[in-house]
C-alpha positions in Angstrom: 0.0 0.0 0.0 1.3 3.4 -1.0 2.0 6.1 1.6 -0.8 8.1 0.0 -3.2 5.3 0.5 -2.1 4.8 4.1 -2.5 8.6 4.8 -6.0 8.5 3.2 -6.9 5.4 5.3 -5.8 7.2 8.5 -7.7 10.3 7.6 -10.8 8.2 6.9 -10.5 6.4 10.2 -10.2 9.8 12.0 -13.2 11.2 10.2 -15.3 8.2 10.9 -14.3 8.3 14.6 -15.2 12.0 14.8 -18.5 11.4 13.1 -19.2 8.6 15.6 -18.3 10.8 18.6 -20.4 13.6 17.3 -23.5 11.6 16.6 -23.3 9.0 19.4 -22.0 11.3 22.2 -21.7 15.0 21.6 -25.0 15.5 19.7 -27.2 13.7 22.3 -25.6 15.8 25.0 -26.2 19.0 23.1 -29.8 18.0 22.2 -30.6 17.3 25.9 -29.2 20.5 27.2 -30.4 22.7 24.4 -33.9 21.1 24.1 -34.8 19.7 27.5 -38.0 17.8 28.0 -40.9 20.2 28.4 -42.2 20.2 32.0 -45.3 21.7 33.6 -44.7 25.3 34.7 -45.1 24.3 38.3 -43.4 27.5 39.5 -46.1 29.6 37.7 -49.0 27.3 38.5 -48.6 27.6 42.2 -47.6 31.3 42.5 -50.5 33.6 43.0 -51.1 37.0 44.7 -53.1 36.5 47.9 -56.2 38.7 48.1 -55.7 38.8 51.9 -52.5 40.8 51.3 -53.9 43.6 49.1 -53.8 46.3 51.8 -50.3 45.6 53.0 -47.4 47.8 51.9 -44.2 45.9 51.3 -40.5 46.8 50.8 -38.2 44.2 49.3 -34.7 45.0 50.5 -32.2 43.3 48.2 -28.5 43.1 49.3 -26.4 43.1 46.1 -23.2 43.9 44.3 -23.0 45.9 41.1 -22.6 42.9 38.9 -25.7 41.0 40.3 -28.7 40.5 38.1 -31.9 41.1 40.1 -34.3 41.2 37.1 -36.1 38.3 38.7 -37.7 40.7 41.2 -39.7 42.2 38.3 -42.1 39.3 38.3 -43.0 39.9 42.0 -44.9 43.1 41.2 -47.8 41.1 39.9 -47.8 38.7 42.8 -47.2 41.0 45.8 -49.5 44.0 45.8 -48.1 47.4 46.9 -44.5 46.2 46.5 -41.4 48.4 46.4 -38.1 46.9 45.5 -35.1 48.6 47.1 -31.8 47.5 45.8 -28.7 48.2 47.9 -25.4 47.9 46.1 -22.5 47.3 48.4 -19.6 48.2 46.0 -21.0 51.3 44.4 -21.1 54.6 46.2 -22.8 56.1 43.2 -25.8 53.8 43.5 -29.0 55.3 44.8 -29.0 53.0 47.8 -25.7 51.8 49.3 -24.1 51.2 52.7 -21.6 53.8 54.1 -18.7 51.5 53.2 -18.3 48.3 51.2 -18.1 45.8 54.1 -20.3 43.8 56.4 -21.9 41.7 53.7 -25.7 41.9 53.8 -25.8 43.0 57.4 -24.6 46.6 56.8 -27.0 47.0 53.9 -29.8 45.8 56.1 -28.9 48.1 58.9 -28.5 51.1 56.6 -32.1 50.5 55.5 -33.4 50.0 59.0 -31.8 53.2 60.1 -32.6 55.4 57.1 -36.2 54.2 56.7 -37.1 53.9 60.4 -39.7 56.7 60.3 -41.1 55.7 56.9 -41.4 51.9 57.1 -44.1 49.9 55.2 -46.2 47.3 56.9 -43.7 44.6 55.9 -40.0 44.6 55.1 -38.4 41.6 53.4 -34.7 41.2 53.4 -33.1 38.9 50.7 -29.8 38.3 48.8 -29.6 39.1 45.1 -29.7 35.5 43.8 -33.0 34.1 42.9 -32.0 30.5 43.4 -29.8 30.4 46.5 -28.7 27.1 48.0 -30.2 28.0 51.3 -33.8 28.0 50.2 -35.3 24.5 50.4 -36.5 22.2 47.7 -40.0 22.5 49.3 -39.8 26.1 48.1 -38.3 25.0 44.7 -35.1 26.6 45.9 -36.5 29.8 44.4 -36.8 33.1 46.1 -39.6 34.5 43.9 -41.6 31.3 44.5 -41.1 31.5 48.2 -42.1 35.2 48.4 -45.1 34.7 46.2 -46.3 31.9 48.5 -45.5 33.7 51.7 -48.5 34.7 53.8 -47.5 38.3 54.7 -50.6 38.9 56.8 -49.5 36.2 59.2 -46.2 38.1 59.7 -48.3 41.1 60.8 -50.7 39.3 63.1 -48.2 37.0 64.8 -46.9 38.1 68.1 -43.3 38.7 67.2 -43.6 39.9 63.6 -40.5 38.1 62.4 -40.1 35.1 60.1 -36.9 33.5 58.7 -37.5 32.6 55.0 -35.6 29.4 55.5 -37.5 26.9 57.6 -35.1 23.9 57.7 -32.8 23.8 60.7 -31.9 20.2 61.0 -28.8 20.2 63.3 -29.1 23.9 64.0 -31.8 23.3 66.6 -32.2 23.0 69.5 -28.6 24.1 70.0 -26.2 25.4 67.3 -24.0 28.2 68.6 -22.4 27.8 72.1 -21.3 31.3 73.1 -19.2 29.9 75.9 -16.7 28.4 73.3 -13.3 30.0 73.1 -10.7 30.3 70.5 -9.1 27.1 71.9 -12.2 24.8 71.7 -14.6 26.2 69.1 -16.6 24.0 66.8 -18.1 26.6 64.5 -15.8 29.3 63.3 -17.9 32.2 64.6 -18.5 30.8 68.1 -15.6 32.5 70.0 -16.5 35.8 68.4 -20.1 35.8 69.6 -19.7 37.3 73.1 -17.8 40.3 71.8 -20.3 40.8 68.9 -23.2 40.5 71.3 -21.8 43.0 73.7 -21.0 45.5 70.9 -24.6 45.4 69.7 -26.8 44.7 72.7 -26.9 45.5 76.4 -28.6 42.2 77.2 -26.8 39.3 78.8 -25.3 36.9 76.2 -27.4 33.7 75.9 -25.4 30.5 76.3 -27.0 28.9 73.3 -28.2 30.4 69.9 -30.2 28.3 67.4 -32.2 28.6 64.3 -32.1 28.4 60.5 -29.4 30.2 58.6 -29.0 32.5 56.3 -29.9 36.2 56.9 -33.0 36.2 54.7 -36.2 37.1 56.6 -39.4 39.1 56.7 -40.3 41.5 59.6 -43.2 43.8 60.4 -43.0 47.5 61.0 -44.1 46.9 64.6 -41.2 44.4 65.2 -38.6 46.8 63.7 -39.9 49.8 65.8 -39.9 47.7 68.9 -36.3 48.8 69.1 -35.3 52.5 69.0 -33.6 53.9 65.9 -30.5 54.2 68.0 -30.2 50.4 68.1 -29.8 50.3 64.3 -27.4 53.2 64.4 -25.3 51.4 67.0 -25.1 48.3 64.9 -24.3 50.3 61.7 -21.4 52.0 63.6 -20.0 48.7 64.8 -20.1 47.1 61.4 -18.3 50.1 59.8 -15.6 50.2 62.5 -15.0 46.5 63.2 -11.7 45.0 62.0 -13.3 41.6 61.6 -13.5 39.9 58.2 -16.7 40.2 56.2 -17.1 36.4 56.6 -17.1 36.6 60.4 -19.3 39.6 60.5 -21.9 37.9 58.3 -21.8 34.7 60.3 -22.2 36.3 63.7 -25.2 38.3 62.5 -26.9 35.2 61.1 -27.5 34.1 64.7 -28.6 37.5 66.1 -31.5 38.6 63.9 -34.1 36.7 66.0 -32.9 38.5 69.1 -32.9 41.8 67.4 -36.5 41.6 66.3 -38.2 39.3 68.8 -35.7 39.0 71.8 -35.5 35.2 71.4 -32.2 33.3 71.3 -33.8 30.3 69.6 -35.8 30.3 66.4 -36.8 26.7 66.2 -40.4 26.4 65.0 -41.0 22.9 63.5 -40.3 22.9 59.8 -43.5 21.3 58.6 -45.6 23.6 60.7 -43.7 26.7 59.3 -44.1 25.5 55.7 -47.8 25.1 56.1 -48.5 28.2 58.2 -46.4 30.6 56.3 -46.2 29.2 52.8 -49.4 27.1 52.5 -47.3 24.1 51.6 -48.8 21.5 53.8 -47.4 18.0 54.0 -49.6 15.4 55.8 -46.9 14.4 58.3 -43.1 14.5 58.8 -42.7 11.2 57.0 -44.2 12.7 53.8 -42.1 15.8 54.2 -38.9 13.7 54.5 -39.8 11.6 51.5 -40.2 14.7 49.4 -36.8 16.0 50.6 -35.2 12.7 49.7 -36.6 13.0 46.2 -35.3 16.6 45.9 -31.8 15.5 47.0 -31.9 12.5 44.6 -32.7 14.9 41.7 -29.7 17.1 42.7 -27.4 14.1 42.6 -28.8 13.0 39.2 -28.1 16.4 37.8 -24.3 15.7 38.1 -24.7 12.6 35.9 -26.4 14.5 33.1 -23.9 17.4 32.9 -22.6 18.1 29.3 -19.2 16.6 29.9 -20.5 13.5 31.7 -23.1 13.0 29.0 -20.5 13.3 26.3 -18.2 10.8 27.9 -20.8 8.3 29.1 -24.0 8.8 27.0 -25.7 5.6 28.1 -25.3 6.3 31.8 -26.5 9.9 31.2 -29.5 8.6 29.3 -30.5 6.4 32.2 -29.9 9.2 34.6 -32.1 11.6 32.5 -34.9 9.1 32.5 -34.7 8.6 36.2 -34.4 12.4 36.8 -37.6 13.0 34.8 -39.4 10.3 36.8 -38.2 11.9 40.1 -39.1 15.4 38.7 -42.6 14.2 38.0 -43.0 12.8 41.5 -41.6 16.0 43.0 -44.2 18.0 41.1 -47.0 15.6 42.1 -46.1 15.8 45.8 -45.6 19.5 45.9 -48.8 20.2 44.0 -50.7 18.0 46.5 -49.0 19.7 49.5 -50.0 23.1 48.0 -53.6 22.0 47.3 -53.8 20.7 50.9 -52.6 24.1 52.1 -55.2 26.0 50.1 -57.9 23.6 51.3 -56.8 23.8 54.9 -56.7 27.6 54.8 -60.2 27.8 53.2 -61.6 25.3 55.7 -60.2 27.2 58.7 -61.3 30.5 57.3 -59.3 33.7 57.2 -57.2 34.9 60.1 -58.6 38.3 59.5 
């Protein structure tokens, strides 16, 4: 065989191999990711403006950086009547709303709002991060802030005794005891523990509780009454401390995660049962704890399956990815079925019990 023939044979083999890879591996991966299976628009089916909230005024305080995209908040105007979105930008002093300095993570932005708007507060203030799908919102809320806020019963925040509600309801190991303020720099278990006594003393005159507990992660809703339960000087004091402290942003953010319940309702533990909070505040009502745990297991299984259908994994192992896609679709269908049932049960329960108003 001539050299020319050998060269042509090699080129032909390479071409055939590339065609095989493209059709058997790459194209299926592209097709799946570019044209996913249509699914019911569960997010939009469940969201609805509640007629019981029509008379409430609401400020959505968004802690952001200049590069964050918060366009997702636009959809909330049709779902939360009388809503005003206030975007604070930590790293832009030319922004309309910004903290005094670029530090303190969301805490300094929140306190800037609490101080500046103290005399002009709406009925309800909601404090969130800029991301629509943060990890710290649960699968029972579709891990989606706009969904959670659309489902949230704001009137309950107003009528309940303390007027404060953490948007995250899952606490798992965080209750009944999470932060031990007696820990020192020699024996701490959570990084922020040894900082808590000093942070507490800098922000409050109250004795430091031994134990702090509750869900993370500095996203919550609070009534005007709860905010004004503290004098404006309290918020000015915390602003000043955040500006002047030499602690890292990470530590500052972590210590404040555990102090919001005390600030607004003078409670060191915020440990309402998860299923009860979901039903009471979001109208997502699972029949019992077993049903809730089964749903959460499905959500976690879907998250694990997502890794197996990534573009690179699908290109390298198409058969495995195909099986994972099929399983993920089945799990997704069951998630939608169970969440829809929990939502319908919540609507029925609320209708049966009648209005709180």
